[in-house]
C-alpha positions in Angstrom: -20.9 -33.9 24.2 -22.5 -37.1 25.7 -25.2 -37.0 23.0 -22.6 -37.0 20.2 -20.8 -39.9 21.8 -24.1 -41.8 22.1 -24.9 -41.2 18.5 -21.4 -42.1 17.3 -21.6 -45.3 19.3 -25.0 -46.1 17.8 -23.8 -45.5 14.3 -20.6 -47.5 14.8 -22.5 -50.3 16.4 -24.9 -50.4 13.5 -22.0 -50.3 11.0 -20.4 -53.3 12.8 -23.6 -55.3 12.4 -24.0 -54.2 8.8 -20.4 -54.9 7.9 -20.5 -58.2 9.7 -17.2 -57.4 11.4 -16.0 -55.5 14.4 -14.8 -52.0 13.7 -11.2 -51.3 14.5 -9.5 -47.9 14.1 -12.4 -46.7 11.9 -12.3 -49.6 9.4 -14.2 -52.8 8.9 -13.8 -55.9 6.7 -16.2 -57.1 4.0 -19.8 -56.0 4.2 -22.7 -58.4 4.1 -22.9 -59.5 0.5 -26.7 -60.1 0.8 -27.3 -56.4 1.3 -24.6 -54.9 -1.0 -24.1 -57.4 -3.8 -20.4 -57.8 -2.6 -19.6 -54.3 -3.7 -18.1 -52.8 -0.5 -14.9 -54.6 0.6 -13.7 -52.0 3.1 -15.4 -49.1 4.9 -14.2 -46.1 7.0 -16.4 -44.0 9.3 -16.8 -40.3 8.7 -19.5 -37.6 9.5 -20.5 -35.4 6.6 -21.0 -31.7 6.7 -24.7 -32.2 5.8 -25.4 -33.6 9.3 -26.0 -37.3 8.6 -23.5 -40.0 8.9 -22.0 -42.1 6.2 -19.6 -44.9 5.7 -17.4 -44.9 2.6 -15.2 -47.3 0.6 -12.7 -46.2 -2.0 -11.3 -49.0 -4.1 -8.2 -49.3 -6.2 -10.2 -49.6 -9.4 -11.7 -46.1 -8.8 -15.1 -47.3 -7.4 -16.6 -45.4 -4.4 -19.3 -46.6 -2.0 -21.1 -44.3 0.5 -23.3 -46.2 2.9 -26.1 -44.0 4.2 -26.9 -44.1 7.9 -30.3 -42.6 8.7 -32.2 -41.5 11.8 -31.5 -43.7 14.8 -28.2 -44.9 13.4 -29.7 -47.4 11.0 -28.0 -48.2 7.7 -30.7 -47.4 5.1 -28.9 -47.9 1.8 -25.9 -46.8 -0.2 -24.7 -44.8 -3.2 -22.0 -46.2 -5.4 -19.8 -45.3 -8.4 -19.0 -48.6 -10.0 -15.9 -48.1 -12.1 -15.4 -51.6 -13.4 -18.1 -54.3 -14.2 -19.1 -56.6 -11.3 -20.1 -60.1 -12.3 -22.5 -60.5 -9.4 -25.0 -58.9 -9.3 -24.2 -58.1 -13.0 -23.5 -54.3 -12.5 -21.9 -52.6 -15.5 -18.7 -50.4 -15.3 -19.1 -46.6 -15.1 -22.5 -47.1 -13.4 -24.0 -44.9 -10.8 -26.0 -46.9 -8.2 -28.5 -45.9 -5.5 -29.9 -48.6 -3.3 -32.5 -48.1 -0.6 -32.6 -51.1 1.9 -35.0 -49.8 4.5 -38.7 -48.8 4.1 -38.8 -45.5 6.1 -40.3 -43.0 3.7 -36.8 -41.7 2.7 -35.1 -42.2 -0.6 -31.4 -42.7 -1.4 -29.7 -40.8 -4.3 -26.3 -41.2 -5.9 -25.1 -38.1 -7.7 -22.1 -37.4 -9.9 -20.6 -33.9 -10.0 -21.5 -33.7 -13.7 -25.2 -34.0 -12.8 -25.9 -37.7 -13.4 -28.3 -39.0 -10.8 -29.5 -42.4 -9.7 -32.5 -42.2 -7.3 -34.8 -44.6 -5.5 -37.4 -41.8 -5.0 -40.9 -43.0 -5.8 -40.1 -46.7 -5.3 -40.8 -49.1 -2.5 -37.8 -50.4 -0.5 -35.8 -52.5 -1.1 -35.0 -50.9 -4.5 -31.8 -50.3 -6.5 -31.5 -47.9 -9.4 -28.6 -48.4 -11.8 -27.7 -45.6 -14.2 -25.1 -46.8 -16.7 -22.6 -44.6 -18.5 -19.4 -44.8 -20.6 -16.4 -42.7 -19.6 -12.8 -42.9 -20.8 -10.7 -45.1 -18.5 -9.0 -43.1 -15.8 -11.4 -40.1 -16.1 -11.7 -38.5 -12.6 -15.2 -38.3 -11.0 -16.8 -37.0 -7.8 -19.7 -38.8 -6.3 -21.9 -38.1 -3.2 -24.9 -39.8 -1.5 -28.1 -37.9 -0.7 -30.8 -38.8 1.8 -34.2 -37.5 0.4 -37.7 -37.1 1.7 -40.1 -34.9 -0.2 -38.3 -31.6 -1.0 -35.8 -32.1 1.8 -32.4 -33.4 0.7 -29.2 -33.9 2.8 -26.0 -34.9 1.0 -22.6 -36.2 2.0 -19.4 -34.6 1.0 -18.1 -35.3 -2.5 -15.8 -38.3 -2.8 -13.2 -38.7 -5.6 -13.0 -41.8 -7.8 -12.3 -42.5 -11.4 -13.5 -44.5 -14.4 
């Protein structure tokens, strides 16, 4: 039990540094805009069934961000469903985004339940892959983040959002 508490503490400590704010009751304020492109206004901690930790943000416009925390509790990137266009850094609406922020030999993938995939696999970090799309406004979606190395793939739970 002590090991789980230490890991949770390391993950939460890293999340506080990444988010630029102290975590209180599982939530944090705005994330560091240099790392995220100002795409993650709020985050909540949760451990996925796949065995790696993630931070997620669900926004009123239907956007979902899943921040991937890798070995050692380090934030290594994020997966995002971007429902509406973002002026900076010029991200289109209905876009699936995978961003790898740490050169560790792993890749980050963002996957929609319908099979659409954005992957940083095969690219040097830092790298961001944007896969645009066009869905009818209000269409429900499910998105998840995956942490990939070679043929090994660990994924978060599915998160609900909408176009």
